[in-house]
N, C-alpha and C positions, 0 to 999 in steps of 0.2 A: 560467451553464453555458457551456462552449466545446465546441460540437458537433464541432469538428475533433479534439478530443482523443479522443473516443470512437472516431472512425473510425480514427485513427492507431494506436489501442491494441486493435483488434478481435481480432487473433490472440492477444495476450497475455491478454486477458480470457477468450477461449474456453478456453485452456489452464488458466487458474486456476480457472475455473468447473467444468471437467470434473474436475479433480484434487480440488477441494473436495467435489463432489457424490459422488464414489466413496467418499471418506473418511468422510462422514456419512450414508451410506445407511441406517443403522440408527436414525437420529435424525430423525423426522419434522418436528419443530418447527424444527430448524436447516436442514433440507432446504428448507423453504418460504422461508427468508430468501434462499438462494442462487437458487432458481427465481424468486423475485420480481425479483432484481437482473438476471438474465439476460433476463427478459420486458422489463423497462424498456430493456435495451440493444438488443433486437431491434427494439423500437418505434422507438427513436431512429434506428437504422440506416434504417428505412423512411422516416423523415421528412427525413433529411439527405442532401444531395448536395454534393460538393466538387469544385472545380477549382482549379488553380494558374495564376497569371498573373505575368508579370514586367514591372515598370514601372520605368523608369530604373535598371535593374540590381538592385532590390530584389524578391525574391520575395514574392508575396502569396497567401494562402490564401482562396479564395472559397467559402463555404458558402451554399447556398439552402435554405430551410426552407418547406414548404407546410403551413399550418394553416388548415383551413376554406377561406374565401375570401380569405385573406391569404397573400401571398408575402413572405418575409423574406430579405434578402441581407446577409451578414455577410462583411466583408473584414478579414482579419487581416494586419498588417504590422509591422515593427519600430517604426513611428511610432504605432501604436495600432490600435484596432479601429472601423471604420465600420459602422453598422447602418442599413439602409434598408428600408422597407416600402412595398408597392403592392398593388393588388387583383390577385388571381390571374387569369391570362389563360385564355382559353378554349382547351382542348386541341385543338379542331377548326379552329383558325385555321391557314391555309396557311403563314404564316411568323410565328414568335414574335418579339416585340420583346425582344431581350436587353439593350438599353441601359438607362440609369439614368433616362431621361426621365420615367417614371411613378413612380419610387420617391420616398418621402419620407423626409428624414433624420430619424433618431432620436437620443437622447442617446448620445454615444460614451463608452465606458469605456476609458481608456487604460491602467489598471493591469492587469497581468496577473502573477500569482504563479507559484511553482514548486512543484508538488506532483505532478502526473502524470508518471509515469515509473517507473523502478526504483531501488530502494535495495539495497545490498550491503553487510553489515556483520558484524562479529564480536561474538558474545554472550558475556556473563559474568554472574556472580552476586555480589551482596554480602551479607554477613551483617548482623545488626542493628546491628553496630559500624561498618559502612561499609567492611569490609575484605574483599578477595578471597581472603584466607586463612581458610578455613572451619574451625570448630571441630570437634573430634573426632566429635561426634554428627551433624555435617553433612557431614563429609568425603566421603561416598559420592556427594554431588551435586557434587563439584568437576568443573567442565568443563574439557575440553581445548580451550583458547581458540583453538588454531590450526585446529581443525576445526568449532568451534561456530559455524556461519555462520547469518545470517539474511537472507531475501530478501523484499522487499515489492514487490508490483505495485499501483501507484497508478493506477487506470484511469479515475477521474472527478475532476474539479476544478472549483471555481467561486471566482472572484475578486470581491472586493467593493472598489471604489475608496473610500478614506477621505479622503486628502489628495493630490490631483493624481494623476500617474501614477507616483509614487514610493512611496507608502505605502498599504498596504490589508491586507485579511483575506483568507486562503485557507482554503478547507475542500474537502472532497471524500470519496471513499472509497478503500479499498485493501484488499488481501489480504496478510497478514504471515504468513510461514512461519518459525518459529523452531526451530533445532536445537541441542540442548545434548548433545555427545558426552561420555561419561563419561570421566574420567581413569584411573579405577581399573577393576579387573576385575569390574564389577558392573553390574546394571540396577537398576530399582526395582519395588516391589510394595506391596500393602497387608498390614498384619498383621491379626489378629483383631478389632482395634478400629478398623479402617479408617484407620490411620495410615500414611503413606507410610514405608517402610523400605528398606534395601539388599536386593537379591536377588543374592547372590555367584554367581560362576561359578568354582568351585574346580577347580584342576588343568586348566583349559582356557584356551587363548590365544584372546581375543576379537579378531576382525578389526574389528568395529564394534559399539558399544553406545551408543544415543542415546535421548533423549526429544525428541519433536517436538510443537509446539503450533501450530495455525492460528488466526488471529484475522481478524475483520472490523474495520478501523480507521476512525476518523473524525477528521480533524485540525481544529484550529482555531488557525490560525497567523497572526501578524502578520509582515508582510514589509516591510522598507525597502530600496529600490534607490537607488544613488548613483554618480556625479553624475547629475543629471536632464536635463542638456543633451546627453547622448549617446543613441544608440539603445539599445534594451533589451538586446540581445545584448551590449553593451560595458559594462554597469553592474555593479558589485559589489552584493552583497545580503547582508543579515544578516536572519535570522528567528528567532522564538521563539514557542512557544505550548504548547498541550495536545493530546495524542492519546488519544482514548477507544477502548477495545477491547472486542470481545466474542468470546469463545473459540468457535470452531466444532467443533474436533476435536482429540484428543490421542492419541499413541500411543508406545510404545517399540518398538525394533527392535534385535535382537541377532544378529550373524553370527559363527559359529565353526565349527571343525572338530573332529569327534569320529570316532575310528576311521577316519579317512581320508576322511570324508564331510563335506561342507559342510552345516551346519544353519542354520536361521533360525527365531528366536522373534519373533513380532510380536503385540503385545497392544494392542488398542483399549480405552481406559478413560478415565474423566475424570481419574484420578490426583489427585483433590482439588485440582485447579488452579482458582484463582479464575476464575469465568465472566465477570466484568466487572472491568476495570481502567482506570486512567487513568495517563498519564505526561506528563513534560516533554520538549520536544524543542528544541534549538538548532541552527541551520544558517547556514553562511556559504558563499558560493560566487560564481562568475563564469560567464557564459554558461550551459551546461547541466550544469555539474558543481558539486556542493555537498559539503561535509564536514558530516556530521551526528553528534549525540550524542543518545541517548534514555536517560531514567532514569525507571523506574517505582517510585514510593513504595508500591505495593501489593504485598504478598508474592505470589511465584509460586503458593504453596500456601495453602489455607484456613487460618484461624487453628486452632492445635492439631491440625491434620490432616497436618502435615508440617514440615520445616524452615522457619524464618523467613528467607527469602532474597528479594533484590530484584533483578529483571533490569535490566541496563544493555547498551548496544550502541553501537558506534561504527563509521562506515563512510562509503561514498560514495553520493551520490544523482545519478541521471542523468535529467534532465528530457527530455521529448520534444518540447516546443514552447516 
């Protein structure tokens, strides 16, 4: 775990947590998940303290962690991560020794992956034949790809060194907000058999009609950085792996005008969207920017409860460290 990542993303996590809690306030089981994550984040903030130093022109992030009678000092730089441990000093001491004389070196992990940050992408749907041109009975789900945006807030990351400082495994946590704006003049609803069907808006011009689904995501990604003889910020990287997702909330939102008045229809429902799913991700990047593509071989809707459609997304990822 990289504590500096928690601190740098504090505001982003609070915003995501607040939005998610409001949207799942009627579901106590999923509420507990969010509250647990927030509690862990608050505890981490109480434990971590961070300062920045500059040495030979290179900026270093220094984090101090106090756990029981131990004090841990973590220094992040382009050359790697140094971890030192010493006994906690007495708070009543007139002058605290801030040097490294009492610290003992621990094993250094030089590999650091790229997950923490923000993802911005465009969403689309494939039918069972792998085409974006949906069949007649699925056409009501056709997304307006120019507006169907997805945003991910990846607020926690842990890197595992496998081969030197160039190859490793990256995992973490994130919140994913997916929007599917309908191309046609409709929304969606359930019929008498609880199957997803179109909800038409005849003779009304829709300003906005979309389906939104929010997920908690956990990645398991292998990342290779090259060449290894340059500092981390100047290495190219390629990465591939699996993303697991747990749906937290879903709703539809329709904005339109009727009799000169603005109207809004917003419906919170599970809409037969699969609660659990997994997908494949591929990423390539340099410095703090990556191009990514995600594909989910799990249908958006439960079997026989809606059209058989598979989500895909392509976009840019911005790392924060």
